[in-house]
C-alpha positions as CSV (number, residue, x, y, z in Angstrom):
1,X,-21.5,9.7,-99.9
2,X,-23.9,12.7,-99.2
3,X,-21.7,15.2,-101.7
4,X,-22.9,13.1,-104.3
5,X,-26.3,13.3,-103.4
6,X,-26.5,17.0,-103.5
7,X,-24.5,17.6,-106.5
8,X,-25.6,15.3,-108.3
9,X,-29.4,15.0,-107.2
10,X,-30.3,18.2,-104.7
11,X,-28.2,20.8,-107.0
12,X,-30.6,20.5,-110.6
13,X,-33.3,20.5,-108.7
14,X,-32.6,23.5,-106.7
15,X,-30.6,25.0,-110.3
16,X,-33.6,24.5,-111.7
17,X,-35.8,27.2,-110.4
18,X,-38.7,25.6,-109.6
19,X,-42.0,27.9,-108.5
20,X,-41.5,28.2,-105.0
21,X,-45.1,28.6,-105.1
22,X,-45.5,24.8,-105.9
23,X,-42.4,23.6,-105.0
24,X,-41.0,23.4,-101.2
25,X,-38.0,22.6,-100.3
26,X,-36.4,21.5,-96.9
27,X,-32.5,20.5,-96.2
28,X,-31.7,19.8,-93.1
29,X,-28.8,21.8,-91.9
30,X,-27.5,19.1,-89.9
31,X,-27.6,15.6,-89.2
32,X,-28.0,12.8,-85.4
33,X,-24.5,13.0,-84.8
34,X,-24.4,16.5,-84.5
35,X,-27.6,16.9,-81.2
36,X,-25.1,15.8,-78.3
37,X,-23.6,19.3,-79.6
38,X,-25.9,21.5,-78.7
39,X,-25.9,21.7,-75.3
40,X,-21.6,22.2,-76.0
41,X,-20.2,25.0,-76.0
42,X,-17.9,26.1,-79.0
43,X,-14.8,24.9,-77.5
44,X,-16.1,21.9,-77.6
45,X,-17.0,22.0,-80.8
46,X,-13.8,23.5,-82.7
47,X,-12.3,20.0,-80.6
48,X,-14.0,18.1,-82.5
49,X,-13.9,17.4,-86.2
50,X,-17.1,16.5,-87.2
51,X,-18.8,19.2,-85.2
52,X,-16.1,21.5,-86.6
53,X,-16.3,20.9,-89.7
54,X,-20.0,21.7,-89.9
55,X,-19.8,25.0,-89.3
56,X,-19.6,26.7,-91.9
57,X,-21.8,24.8,-94.3
58,X,-24.1,25.4,-91.0
59,X,-23.6,29.2,-91.9
60,X,-24.2,29.0,-95.5
61,X,-27.4,27.3,-94.4
62,X,-28.9,29.3,-91.8
63,X,-30.7,32.3,-93.6
64,X,-32.4,29.7,-96.1
65,X,-36.1,29.6,-93.8
66,X,-37.6,25.8,-93.6
67,X,-39.3,24.6,-95.9
68,X,-38.2,27.0,-98.4
69,X,-39.1,28.3,-101.8
70,X,-37.4,26.2,-104.7
71,X,-36.6,29.0,-106.6
72,X,-35.1,30.5,-102.7
73,X,-32.1,32.2,-104.0
74,X,-31.0,31.8,-99.8
75,X,-31.2,27.9,-100.6
76,X,-29.7,28.0,-104.1
77,X,-26.3,29.6,-103.0
78,X,-26.3,27.6,-99.3
79,X,-26.7,24.3,-101.3
80,X,-24.0,25.2,-103.4
81,X,-22.1,25.8,-100.3
82,X,-22.5,23.1,-98.6
83,X,-22.2,21.0,-101.6
84,X,-18.0,22.0,-102.4
85,X,-17.5,22.0,-98.8
86,X,-17.7,18.8,-98.1
87,X,-17.0,17.8,-101.1
88,X,-13.4,19.3,-99.4
89,X,-14.1,18.5,-95.5
90,X,-15.0,14.7,-96.7
91,X,-11.4,14.3,-97.9
92,X,-9.8,15.2,-95.2
93,X,-10.2,16.5,-91.7
94,X,-7.9,19.2,-92.6
95,X,-9.1,20.8,-95.9
96,X,-6.7,23.9,-96.9
97,X,-6.5,27.0,-95.8
98,X,-8.5,28.3,-98.8
99,X,-11.4,26.1,-99.1
100,X,-14.1,28.2,-97.2
101,X,-13.4,31.3,-99.6
102,X,-13.2,29.4,-102.8
103,X,-16.5,27.1,-101.5
104,X,-18.1,30.9,-101.1
105,X,-16.7,32.7,-104.1
106,X,-18.0,29.4,-106.1
107,X,-22.4,29.6,-104.1
108,X,-21.6,33.9,-104.1
109,X,-21.4,34.1,-100.0
110,X,-19.3,36.4,-98.2
111,X,-16.6,34.7,-97.0
112,X,-15.9,37.2,-93.8
113,X,-19.7,36.6,-92.9
114,X,-19.3,32.4,-93.6
115,X,-16.1,33.3,-91.4
116,X,-17.4,35.0,-88.9
117,X,-20.2,32.9,-88.1
118,X,-17.8,29.7,-88.5
119,X,-15.6,30.6,-85.7
120,X,-18.3,32.2,-82.9
121,X,-21.6,31.8,-81.7
122,X,-23.7,32.1,-84.3
123,X,-22.8,29.3,-85.7
124,X,-23.8,26.9,-82.4
125,X,-26.8,29.3,-83.0
126,X,-27.5,27.8,-86.0
127,X,-26.9,24.4,-85.0
128,X,-29.3,25.0,-82.0
129,X,-31.9,26.1,-84.7
130,X,-31.4,22.6,-86.6
131,X,-32.3,20.8,-84.2
132,X,-36.1,20.8,-83.4
133,X,-36.6,20.5,-87.2
134,X,-33.9,17.3,-86.9
135,X,-36.0,15.7,-83.8
136,X,-39.4,16.4,-86.4
137,X,-37.8,15.5,-89.0
138,X,-36.1,11.9,-87.2
139,X,-39.6,11.6,-85.8
140,X,-41.5,11.0,-89.7
141,X,-38.2,9.1,-91.4
142,X,-38.5,6.7,-87.9
143,X,-42.6,6.8,-86.6
144,X,-44.7,7.5,-90.0
145,X,-42.3,6.6,-92.6
146,X,-41.3,3.0,-90.9
147,X,-37.3,3.6,-91.2
148,X,-35.5,1.0,-88.5
149,X,-32.7,2.5,-89.4
150,X,-31.7,6.0,-90.8
151,X,-31.9,6.6,-94.7
152,X,-28.3,8.1,-95.8
153,X,-27.8,12.0,-95.4
154,X,-28.2,14.5,-96.1
155,X,-32.1,14.5,-95.5
156,X,-34.6,16.4,-97.7
157,X,-37.3,17.3,-98.1
158,X,-40.3,17.7,-101.1
159,X,-43.4,19.3,-100.2
160,X,-42.9,18.1,-96.7
161,X,-41.9,14.8,-97.6
162,X,-39.4,12.4,-97.7
């Protein structure tokens, strides 16, 4: 499950704050099932739990450059929020009202900005910005790496390699 990967696999690498000039991390902010929503409006996305529940993590990760230095504070905060949020949303399509605040606090992110982003068009803008990196990653995974089926999500690249 992606929550375990984020918490147990990726988090220790990010928390180690490896030198950013030597280690670059690309944490893709979206996954293939979200591609159809790139062309949709906010109302359509909010009506589908798979899209709606992805918006807050997208907002938390939107300031993270792709690729990002391993010691980037934006990457650290975004990954912390995403792992926390997915931990709740993976269990239910209607997480408790305080979930976003608890995860934002744990990640040192401003909850009001996350909520405003997730409820507005900024989240869909983040989704649209994630399209090109995802398509490039899909080409790498299916073309150059030869995967017949995509590996489980999230897709993380260290220095450009899956």
